[in-house]
C-alpha positions, -999 to 999 in steps of 0.1 A, spaced: 89 93 -177 72 107 -146 39 96 -132 17 111 -105 22 99 -70 13 63 -63 -21 55 -47 -22 61 -9 -36 36 16 -28 7 -7 1 -18 -4 27 -17 -32 55 -40 -42 82 -14 -45 103 -33 -71 73 -36 -93 65 1 -94 89 7 -122 101 -14 -151 134 -18 -169 134 -3 -204 165 -9 -227 189 20 -229 168 41 -205 166 56 -171 130 57 -158 116 75 -128 83 72 -109 72 96 -82 62 79 -50 57 110 -28 63 147 -38 60 174 -11 76 208 -6 97 193 22 111 165 1 102 136 -22 106 99 -28 113 87 -63 118 52 -78 143 48 -106 153 21 -130 186 22 -148 195 0 -177 231 -13 -179 255 14 -192 232 43 -182 240 68 -154 235 103 -140 263 127 -147 280 144 -117 258 170 -100 255 187 -67 223 188 -47 215 214 -20 198 187 0 208 154 16 197 124 -5 191 88 7 198 63 -21 185 27 -15 191 0 -40 161 -23 -44 173 -45 -72 207 -51 -88 239 -32 -81 249 5 -85 280 26 -84 275 58 -65 304 82 -66 305 109 -38 334 134 -38 353 112 -62 350 81 -39 333 51 -54 307 31 -35 292 -1 -49 258 -9 -35 238 -40 -39 201 -49 -33 192 -39 2 221 -15 7 218 23 10 239 54 13 233 91 23 246 115 -4 255 146 16 242 180 5 266 202 -15 289 172 -25 295 163 -61 280 129 -69 273 107 -99 255 74 -104 266 46 -128 249 14 -139 274 -13 -148 244 -37 -147 208 -27 -146 194 -17 -112 165 -1 -94 167 24 -65 146 47 -43 159 82 -38 146 102 -9 154 139 -8 149 158 25 144 195 19 138 205 55 162 208 84 186 231 67 174 262 85 198 256 114 
C-alpha cells in the first residue's frame, strides 16, 4: 500500500506514519526523487523480504521493534534506534521474528565515480 509523499513543512511523528496490519508488510513513501527515496515500512511478525540485490546503497533504520537483516549471508539483529548500511550489489534479505517498523533510504547518486 503506497501513498504519495508526506506533507512538506509539517512536523511528523515517524513511528505514526505507518500502522501494523496483521500478516502484512506495508510501505509509505516519505520522499521520492530521481536521486533516491525514503520509505517507511511496517512488518508483521513472520513476514519478510526475500533475498534481493540492489544496485544502490540502502540505509535501514529500525524505528520500532527488532529486525533481522541478512547481508551476504551474515545475520544482523537490529533494535529500535539501530541502523545499518546495506551495500550496493550485495545479496540481502529482511526477516520479522516480531513486528517492526523501519525507514529505508536509498541513495541513487554518487555511483558515477
